[in-house]
C-alpha positions in Angstrom: -14.0 -2.7 -55.1 -16.6 -4.3 -52.8 -14.1 -6.8 -51.5 -11.6 -4.0 -50.8 -14.2 -2.0 -48.9 -15.2 -5.1 -46.9 -11.5 -5.8 -46.0 -11.0 -2.2 -44.8 -14.2 -2.3 -42.8 -13.2 -5.6 -41.1 -9.8 -4.1 -40.2 -11.4 -1.0 -38.8 -13.9 -3.2 -36.8 -11.0 -5.2 -35.4 -9.1 -2.1 -34.4 -12.1 -0.7 -32.6 -12.8 -4.0 -30.8 -9.2 -4.1 -29.5 -9.5 -0.5 -28.3 -12.8 -1.3 -26.5 -11.3 -4.3 -24.8 -8.2 -2.4 -23.7 -10.4 0.3 -22.3 -12.5 -2.2 -20.3 -9.3 -3.8 -18.8 -8.0 -0.3 -17.8 -11.4 0.6 -16.3 -11.3 -2.6 -14.2 -7.9 -1.9 -12.9 -8.9 1.6 -11.9 -12.1 0.4 -10.2 -10.2 -2.3 -8.3 -7.8 0.2 -6.8 -9.7 1.9 -4.0 -8.3 5.3 -3.2 -10.7 7.7 -1.6 -8.3 10.4 -0.4 -5.3 10.8 1.9 -4.8 11.6 5.5 -1.6 13.7 6.0 0.1 14.0 9.4 3.1 16.3 9.5 4.9 16.8 12.9 5.9 20.3 11.6 2.3 21.5 11.6 0.4 18.9 13.7 2.8 18.6 16.6 5.2 16.0 17.9 4.1 12.4 17.9 4.1 10.6 21.2 7.5 9.5 22.7 5.8 6.7 24.6 4.7 3.4 23.1 2.0 3.0 25.7 0.3 6.3 24.7 0.7 6.5 20.9 -1.1 9.2 18.8 -4.2 7.8 17.2 -4.2 8.8 13.6 -7.4 8.6 11.6 -6.3 6.8 8.4 -8.7 6.5 5.5 -8.8 4.3 2.4 -6.0 5.1 0.0 -2.8 7.0 0.8 -2.0 8.1 4.4 1.3 10.0 4.6 3.0 10.5 7.9 6.0 12.8 8.2 8.1 13.5 11.2 11.6 13.6 12.7 13.5 11.3 15.1 17.0 11.1 16.5 19.2 11.5 19.5 19.4 14.8 21.4 19.2 15.0 25.2 17.0 11.9 24.8 16.1 9.6 22.0 13.2 11.1 20.1 11.0 8.0 19.3 7.7 8.4 17.5 4.7 6.2 18.2 1.4 6.2 16.4 -1.6 3.9 16.2 -4.3 3.5 13.5 -7.3 1.3 12.7 -7.9 -0.7 9.6 -11.6 -1.0 9.1 -13.6 -4.1 8.3 -13.3 -5.0 4.6 -10.0 -3.3 4.2 -6.3 -4.1 4.7 -3.0 -2.3 5.0 -1.4 -3.4 1.7 1.8 -1.4 1.6 4.0 0.8 3.7 6.3 2.9 1.5 9.3 4.9 2.6 9.1 8.2 0.9 11.9 10.1 -0.9 13.9 12.6 1.2 13.8 10.4 4.3 17.1 10.8 6.1 19.0 8.6 8.6 21.9 9.2 11.0 23.9 6.2 9.9 23.2 3.5 7.3 19.7 2.7 8.6 16.9 3.6 11.0 14.2 1.4 12.5 10.4 1.0 12.1 8.3 -1.7 13.8 4.6 -2.6 14.0 2.7 -4.3 16.8 -1.0 -5.4 16.9 -3.1 -3.5 19.4 -3.4 0.1 20.5 0.1 0.3 22.1 3.7 -0.7 21.6 4.6 -2.7 24.7 8.1 -3.8 23.6 10.8 -2.3 25.9 13.0 0.2 24.1 16.1 -1.8 25.2 14.7 -5.2 24.1 17.2 -7.6 22.7 14.7 -9.4 20.4 11.7 -8.4 18.4 9.3 -10.7 20.3 5.9 -9.1 20.5 6.2 -7.2 17.2 4.4 -8.4 14.1 7.3 -7.2 12.0 10.0 -4.6 11.7 12.5 -3.2 9.1 15.5 -1.0 8.8 15.0 1.9 6.5 17.4 4.4 4.8 18.6 5.6 1.4 18.7 2.1 0.0 15.0 1.6 0.6 13.6 5.0 -0.6 10.4 4.6 -2.5 10.2 1.0 -1.4 7.4 -0.9 0.1 8.7 -2.0 3.5 5.7 -4.1 4.4 6.8 -7.2 2.5 10.2 -7.2 4.4 8.4 -6.6 7.7 6.1 -9.6 7.1 9.0 -12.1 7.3 9.6 -13.3 10.9 12.9 -11.9 12.1 14.7 -12.0 15.5 11.5 -13.0 17.3 8.8 -11.0 15.4 5.8 -13.1 14.5 5.5 -12.1 10.8 2.3 -12.0 8.8 0.8 -12.9 5.5 1.7 -10.0 3.2 -0.9 -7.5 4.2 -2.6 -6.6 7.5 -6.3 -7.0 7.7 -8.9 -5.2 9.8 -7.8 -4.3 13.4 -5.8 -1.8 15.4 -2.0 -1.5 14.9 0.7 0.6 16.5 4.0 1.8 15.0 7.4 2.6 16.5 9.8 4.8 14.5 13.3 5.5 15.8 16.8 6.7 14.8 19.3 6.4 17.7 22.0 8.5 16.1 23.0 12.0 17.3 21.0 14.6 15.4 17.6 15.1 13.9 16.5 13.1 10.9 13.3 13.4 8.9 11.2 10.6 7.6 8.1 10.1 5.5 6.0 7.0 5.2 2.9 6.3 3.2 0.5 3.8 4.8 -1.8 2.5 2.0 -5.1 1.0 2.9 -7.2 -0.6 0.3 -10.6 -2.3 0.2 -10.5 -6.1 0.2 -13.8 -7.2 -1.6 -15.4 -10.5 -0.8 -14.6 -13.2 -3.4 -18.2 -13.3 -4.6 -18.4 -9.5 -4.9 -15.1 -9.4 -6.9 -16.3 -12.1 -9.2 -19.6 -10.3 -9.9 -17.7 -7.1 -10.7 -15.9 -8.8 -13.5 -18.8 -10.7 -15.0 -19.8 -7.8 -17.4 -16.2 -7.5 -18.5 -16.0 -11.3 -19.2 -19.2 -11.0 -21.3 -17.8 -8.1 -23.3 -14.5 -10.0 -23.9 -16.5 -13.1 -25.0 -18.6 -11.0 -27.4 -15.5 -9.3 -28.8 -13.7 -12.7 -29.4 -16.8 -13.9 -31.2 -16.8 -10.9 -33.4 -13.1 -11.2 -34.1 -13.6 -14.8 -35.2 -16.4 -13.8 -37.6 -14.4 -10.9 -39.2 -11.3 -13.1 -39.6 -13.1 -16.0 -41.3 -13.2 -16.0 -45.1 -16.3 -14.4 -46.6 -18.7 -16.7 -48.6 
């Protein structure tokens, strides 16, 4: 009876140890994803974004999700939208997601990004020289991170290494088809901790994992 009780106790201890380890891993994942709120800009309530790349609207993005919604298309003129934002020190633009319900006039529309407080590329440019990156968006890219595609040099764009670090950036959004077409983009900014800081954050978790592994070895070894 004593051996049976000891076996049940060891199994229960193993189960609890696994649960604690899983909880620690989940907590680390939550803490590593910095999301302190969202800045929402909607042309329907906040007004039309600038139609000039030289004078884009400055939007105050914050850490986490920054949703921008608007419309573009061809009426009496092409309604282009330009905005600029700042990524602070210690952070990076890590994704740019096309939101569901974005519409386009034909198969695709256009979004480009340039470093600096203005888009200086002519609207009739034949290449993307001067842009960091650009992408076509449409139904096929709904709920997709466009930043990875934009990071690849294409038709003269310089490209970049996955994410965009601290600095000022300007965005150009355009659909040249007749009509009015709505779009939504989520600019996600996350903290980029220093390597030493990140390592220190996971030291306690490593110690917990080591202690749990030691306990598991003890409970799984034959009793004397």
